[in-house]
C-alpha positions as CSV (number, residue, x, y, z in Angstrom):
1,X,49.1,22.8,3.7
2,X,45.5,21.6,3.8
3,X,45.1,18.3,5.5
4,X,48.6,18.1,6.9
5,X,49.2,18.2,10.6
6,X,52.4,20.4,10.5
7,X,53.2,19.9,14.2
8,X,53.2,16.1,13.8
9,X,55.1,16.4,10.5
10,X,57.8,18.6,12.2
11,X,58.1,16.1,15.1
12,X,58.4,13.2,12.6
13,X,61.2,15.0,10.7
14,X,63.1,15.9,13.8
15,X,62.8,12.3,15.0
16,X,63.9,10.9,11.6
17,X,66.9,13.2,11.2
18,X,67.9,12.6,14.8
19,X,68.3,8.9,14.1
20,X,71.8,7.6,14.2
21,X,70.9,5.1,11.5
22,X,70.9,7.9,8.9
23,X,74.0,9.9,9.9
24,X,75.0,10.5,6.3
25,X,71.8,12.1,5.3
26,X,73.1,15.7,5.7
27,X,76.2,14.8,3.7
28,X,74.1,13.4,0.9
29,X,71.8,16.4,0.9
30,X,74.5,18.9,0.5
31,X,76.3,17.3,-2.4
32,X,76.6,19.9,-5.1
33,X,74.7,22.4,-3.1
34,X,75.9,25.3,-5.2
35,X,73.9,23.8,-8.1
36,X,70.8,22.7,-6.0
37,X,70.3,25.8,-3.8
38,X,70.1,28.3,-6.7
39,X,67.9,26.0,-8.7
40,X,65.4,24.9,-6.1
41,X,65.5,27.2,-3.0
42,X,66.5,30.7,-4.2
43,X,63.6,31.0,-6.7
44,X,61.2,30.4,-3.7
45,X,63.1,33.1,-1.7
46,X,62.7,35.6,-4.6
47,X,59.0,34.7,-5.0
48,X,58.4,35.0,-1.2
49,X,60.2,38.4,-1.1
50,X,58.1,39.7,-4.1
51,X,54.9,38.6,-2.3
52,X,56.0,40.1,1.0
53,X,56.1,36.7,2.7
54,X,58.4,35.2,5.2
55,X,61.8,33.9,4.2
56,X,62.8,32.7,7.6
57,X,62.8,29.0,6.8
58,X,64.7,29.5,3.5
59,X,67.2,31.7,5.3
60,X,67.8,29.0,7.9
61,X,68.5,26.5,5.1
62,X,71.1,28.9,3.6
63,X,72.6,29.6,7.0
64,X,72.8,25.9,7.9
65,X,74.5,25.3,4.5
66,X,77.1,28.0,5.3
67,X,77.8,26.5,8.7
68,X,78.0,23.0,7.3
69,X,80.5,24.2,4.6
70,X,82.6,25.9,7.3
71,X,82.5,22.7,9.4
72,X,83.8,20.6,6.5
73,X,86.8,23.0,6.4
74,X,87.4,22.4,10.1
75,X,87.3,18.7,9.5
76,X,84.1,18.0,11.4
77,X,82.4,16.6,8.3
78,X,83.8,14.8,5.2
79,X,85.2,17.0,2.5
80,X,82.7,19.1,0.6
81,X,81.5,17.5,-2.7
82,X,80.8,20.5,-4.9
83,X,82.2,22.0,-8.1
84,X,82.5,25.3,-6.3
85,X,83.9,23.8,-3.1
86,X,86.9,26.2,-2.9
87,X,84.8,29.4,-3.3
88,X,82.1,28.1,-1.0
89,X,84.6,27.2,1.7
90,X,86.4,30.5,1.6
91,X,83.0,32.4,1.9
92,X,81.7,30.1,4.7
93,X,84.9,30.6,6.7
94,X,84.7,34.4,6.2
95,X,81.0,34.1,7.3
96,X,82.1,32.8,10.7
97,X,84.1,35.9,11.2
98,X,81.9,38.4,9.3
99,X,78.3,37.1,9.2
100,X,76.7,37.7,5.9
101,X,79.9,37.1,3.8
102,X,78.5,33.9,2.5
103,X,75.7,35.9,0.7
104,X,78.3,37.8,-1.2
105,X,78.8,34.8,-3.6
106,X,77.2,36.7,-6.5
107,X,77.1,33.8,-8.9
108,X,75.0,31.9,-6.4
109,X,72.9,34.5,-4.6
110,X,72.9,37.4,-7.1
111,X,71.4,40.4,-5.4
112,X,69.7,38.4,-2.6
113,X,72.6,39.3,-0.3
114,X,71.7,42.9,-0.6
115,X,67.9,42.3,0.0
116,X,67.4,43.6,3.5
117,X,64.6,41.2,4.4
118,X,66.5,38.1,3.3
119,X,69.8,39.3,4.7
120,X,68.3,40.1,8.1
121,X,66.6,36.7,8.2
122,X,69.9,35.0,7.3
123,X,71.8,36.9,9.9
124,X,69.2,36.1,12.5
125,X,69.2,32.4,11.4
126,X,73.0,32.3,11.9
127,X,72.7,33.7,15.4
128,X,70.0,31.1,16.3
129,X,72.1,28.3,14.8
130,X,75.2,29.4,16.6
131,X,73.3,29.9,19.9
132,X,70.9,27.0,19.9
133,X,72.2,24.5,17.4
134,X,70.3,22.9,14.5
135,X,67.6,21.3,16.6
136,X,67.0,24.6,18.5
137,X,66.8,26.5,15.2
138,X,64.3,24.0,13.8
139,X,62.2,24.3,16.9
140,X,62.4,28.1,16.7
141,X,60.8,28.2,13.3
142,X,57.9,25.9,14.1
143,X,54.8,27.4,12.5
144,X,52.9,27.6,15.8
145,X,55.6,29.5,17.7
146,X,56.9,33.0,17.2
147,X,60.2,32.8,15.4
148,X,63.3,34.4,16.9
149,X,64.7,34.5,13.3
150,X,62.2,37.3,12.5
151,X,60.3,38.1,15.6
152,X,56.6,38.6,14.9
153,X,57.4,40.6,11.7
154,X,56.2,38.2,9.1
155,X,52.6,38.6,8.0
156,X,52.7,35.1,6.6
157,X,53.7,33.6,9.9
158,X,51.4,35.9,12.0
159,X,48.5,37.0,9.9
160,X,46.5,39.9,11.1
161,X,42.7,39.8,11.1
162,X,41.2,41.3,8.0
163,X,44.6,41.3,6.1
164,X,45.3,38.8,3.4
165,X,48.5,36.8,3.1
166,X,50.2,35.5,0.0
167,X,48.7,32.4,-1.6
168,X,52.0,30.7,-1.9
169,X,53.3,29.7,1.5
170,X,56.9,28.7,2.2
171,X,57.3,25.0,2.7
172,X,58.0,23.8,6.3
């Protein structure tokens, strides 16, 4: 984004979401996620895939959503507020045993679960979340660092001299 210091913005977000004064932010953000994610995030994923761009950040959002839903089932967070809570919870719990199962929710993801690039980014995002936690996963996808979610594969994240990248960039 022209005129935006992404490193400073990332640090500001991490500091803001680390604040104990806003502990309920995650819970408020995931209310009715089964309606918000397909409406706002998944069109970006499809657009990025069509353009050959990186979907690492979007995959991390979906992976974090899955892990959050599973954690609500375990009682670590308040009950899920979503019209599809039962199906989401069942898929998220399966996803903890068989990574990728969450993407099989056809009415939410359609064919994205079968898209190799997105599925691989999602599986890698789950691994980073499970290994390093949410903060480590956010730090891993910082724009100025190679991402362990999709190591040096993304042209958008690591443009090569003389090669163009898609005009639409994934939001940080």
